[in-house]
C-alpha positions in Angstrom: 4.9 6.1 -7.6 2.8 9.3 -7.6 0.6 11.0 -10.2 2.8 14.0 -10.0 5.7 11.9 -11.4 4.3 12.2 -14.9 4.3 14.9 -17.6 1.8 13.3 -20.0 -1.5 11.5 -19.7 -2.3 9.3 -22.7 -5.9 8.3 -22.9 -8.1 5.7 -24.5 -11.2 7.6 -25.3 -14.2 5.2 -25.8 -15.0 3.5 -22.5 -12.7 5.9 -20.6 -13.9 9.4 -21.6 -16.9 8.6 -23.8 -19.6 6.2 -22.6 -19.3 3.9 -25.5 -21.4 1.1 -24.0 -24.4 3.4 -23.6 -23.7 4.8 -27.1 -23.5 1.3 -28.6 -26.6 0.1 -26.8 -28.6 3.1 -28.0 -27.4 2.7 -31.6 -28.3 -1.0 -31.6 -32.0 -0.3 -30.7 -33.3 -0.2 -34.4 -31.6 -3.5 -35.1 -32.9 -5.1 -31.9 -36.4 -4.0 -32.7 -36.1 -5.7 -36.1 -34.6 -9.0 -34.9 -34.0 -9.7 -31.2 -36.0 -7.4 -28.9 -35.5 -9.7 -26.0 -31.7 -9.6 -25.9 -30.5 -7.8 -22.8 -27.8 -5.1 -22.8 -24.9 -7.1 -21.4 -25.6 -10.0 -23.9 -25.7 -7.6 -26.8 -22.5 -5.8 -25.7 -20.6 -9.0 -25.2 -21.6 -10.3 -28.6 -20.6 -7.0 -30.2 -17.2 -7.2 -28.4 -16.5 -10.6 -29.9 -17.4 -9.6 -33.5 -15.6 -6.2 -33.3 -12.4 -7.9 -32.1 -12.6 -10.5 -35.0 -13.3 -7.7 -37.5 -10.4 -5.6 -36.3 -8.0 -8.5 -36.7 -9.4 -9.4 -40.1 -9.4 -5.8 -41.5 -6.9 -3.7 -39.5 -6.8 -0.9 -42.0 -10.5 -0.5 -42.4 -11.8 2.9 -41.1 -13.6 2.5 -37.8 -17.0 3.8 -39.0 -16.9 1.3 -41.9 -15.8 -1.4 -39.6 -18.8 -0.7 -37.3 -21.1 -1.0 -40.3 -19.6 -4.4 -41.1 -20.0 -5.6 -37.5 -23.6 -4.3 -37.5 -24.3 -6.4 -40.7 -22.9 -9.5 -38.9 -25.0 -8.8 -35.8 -28.1 -8.5 -38.1 -27.4 -11.9 -39.7 -26.8 -13.6 -36.3 -29.9 -12.1 -34.8 -32.1 -12.8 -37.9 -32.9 -9.2 -38.3 -33.8 -7.5 -41.6 -30.5 -6.1 -42.9 -30.2 -3.2 -45.2 -27.2 -0.9 -45.9 -28.7 2.3 -44.6 -29.1 0.8 -41.1 -25.6 -0.6 -41.1 -24.2 2.8 -42.2 -26.3 4.6 -39.6 -24.7 2.4 -36.9 -21.2 3.0 -38.4 -21.8 6.8 -38.2 -23.2 6.7 -34.6 -19.9 7.5 -32.8 -20.7 11.3 -32.7 -23.9 10.5 -30.8 -22.2 8.6 -28.0 -22.3 10.6 -24.8 -19.3 11.6 -22.6 -19.3 10.3 -19.1 -20.6 13.1 -16.8 -17.2 13.7 -15.1 -15.0 13.6 -18.2 -15.1 17.3 -19.4 -14.5 18.8 -16.0 -11.8 16.3 -15.0 -10.0 16.8 -18.3 -10.1 20.6 -17.9 -8.5 20.2 -14.4 -5.8 17.8 -15.6 -5.0 20.0 -18.6 -3.6 22.6 -16.2 -0.9 20.1 -15.0 -0.3 17.6 -17.9 0.0 17.3 -21.6 -3.1 15.3 -22.7 -2.9 12.8 -25.6 -5.4 10.4 -27.2 -4.6 6.9 -28.5 -7.9 5.7 -29.9 -9.3 2.9 -32.1 -11.7 5.2 -33.9 -11.1 7.3 -37.0 -10.2 11.0 -36.9 -13.6 12.2 -38.1 -15.5 10.3 -35.5 -13.1 11.4 -32.7 -13.4 15.0 -33.7 -17.1 14.9 -33.0 -16.5 13.3 -29.6 -13.7 15.8 -28.9 -16.2 18.7 -29.1 -18.2 17.1 -26.4 -15.1 16.7 -24.2 -14.3 20.4 -24.5 -10.5 20.2 -24.2 -7.7 20.6 -26.7 -5.5 17.5 -26.8 -1.8 18.0 -27.4 -1.8 15.1 -29.8 -4.3 12.6 -31.2 -3.2 9.2 -32.6 -5.9 7.0 -34.1 -6.2 3.5 -35.7 -6.8 5.3 -39.0 -3.3 6.9 -38.7 -1.6 3.8 -37.6 -3.2 1.1 -39.7 -4.0 -1.3 -36.9 -6.3 -1.5 -33.9 -5.4 -1.9 -30.2 -4.3 -4.3 -28.7 -1.9 -4.6 -31.6 1.5 -3.5 -30.2 2.1 -1.3 -33.2 -0.4 1.2 -31.8 1.7 1.7 -28.6 4.9 1.7 -30.6 3.4 4.5 -32.7 2.4 6.4 -29.6 5.8 6.2 -27.9 7.7 7.1 -31.1 5.6 10.1 -31.8 5.5 11.3 -28.2 9.3 11.4 -28.4 9.5 12.9 -31.8 6.6 15.4 -31.6 6.6 16.4 -27.9 10.1 15.4 -26.6 8.4 13.0 -24.1 10.2 9.8 -22.8 8.4 6.6 -21.8 9.0 7.2 -18.1 7.1 10.5 -18.2 3.9 8.9 -19.5 0.9 7.6 -17.6 -1.6 5.7 -19.8 -5.2 6.1 -18.6 -7.8 3.6 -19.8 -10.7 1.5 -18.9 -10.2 -1.5 -21.3 -7.9 -4.2 -20.0 -8.0 -6.0 -23.3 -7.4 -3.0 -25.6 -5.1 -1.0 -23.4 -3.7 -2.3 -20.2 -2.3 -5.6 -21.5 -0.4 -4.0 -24.5 0.5 -0.9 -22.5 2.1 -3.1 -19.8 4.1 -4.9 -22.5 5.2 -1.5 -23.8 6.6 -0.7 -20.3 4.1 2.1 -19.6 2.8 3.1 -16.2 -1.0 2.8 -16.1 -4.1 4.1 -14.4 -7.1 1.9 -14.6 -10.4 3.8 -14.9 -12.8 1.0 -13.8 -16.0 2.4 -15.3 -17.6 -1.1 -15.0 -17.0 -1.3 -11.3 -19.3 -3.8 -9.7 -20.4 -5.3 -13.0 -19.5 -8.9 -14.1 -18.0 -9.6 -17.5 -16.2 -7.4 -19.9 -19.2 -5.6 -21.5 -18.2 -4.2 -24.9 -14.6 -5.4 -24.5 -13.4 -8.9 -24.4 -12.8 -10.1 -20.9 -9.3 -11.3 -20.0 -8.4 -14.1 -17.6 -5.8 -12.2 -15.5 -5.7 -8.4 -15.0 -2.2 -7.1 -15.4 -0.9 -5.2 -12.4 -1.8 -1.5 -12.6 -0.2 1.4 -10.8 -3.4 3.3 -10.0 -7.1 2.3 -9.9 -10.0 4.8 -10.0 -13.7 4.3 -10.6 -13.9 7.4 -12.8 -11.8 10.3 -14.1 -13.0 12.6 -11.4 -11.3 10.4 -8.8 -8.0 10.7 -10.7 -8.3 14.5 -10.8 -9.1 14.6 -7.1 -6.1 12.2 -6.3 -3.8 14.6 -8.2 -5.2 17.6 -6.2 -4.5 15.8 -2.9 -1.0 15.1 -4.0 -0.2 18.6 -4.9 -1.7 20.0 -1.7 0.0 17.5 0.6 
């Protein structure tokens, strides 16, 4: 299997293109100051991952910015912090402030010359639009949890992706490479959907799952890269070989 075998790259955004762990950690600072200033980054992210997953299962149709606000309120209660609606809402609206990884925009611009680029994200459209401006590329299609009514790893999200790729772009399953960091949100359900996959291991060398739930066994993947620049460079080498 080669990167040049595919016509479309489908991306998870947050954790893959946008540094959501840094974004989350920065957005949690006001709450941590109020309640648990001694909690370290990995502990906070792992607790967030557990509560976010529970909330997505409980309220799959809730818009992501509102869901983040609910999770923030739950974190405040657990950490004994002063809780007020403005702070929860500020956290829910923090997605536009989350930074892109330094290599994302340039690598996407390179890949755009060779592939159709598609987003499959757990956020809402308004939040993604702000991130998209930082990424600096026009995606050929964007499918969000807000559109679908469920959150990855629900298989409905990948069913929606594949159905719309065929209907909207004339793309078949075998022409798609799914590119993502999260094993929990993306690689497990994408494997079940029969998609080829590239793992962008943004947490290379770190223990645990960070802001995503850890999984016991990593499903086999077709490609592994530490960042998106490595994927773009691998594609360049293939085309020049």
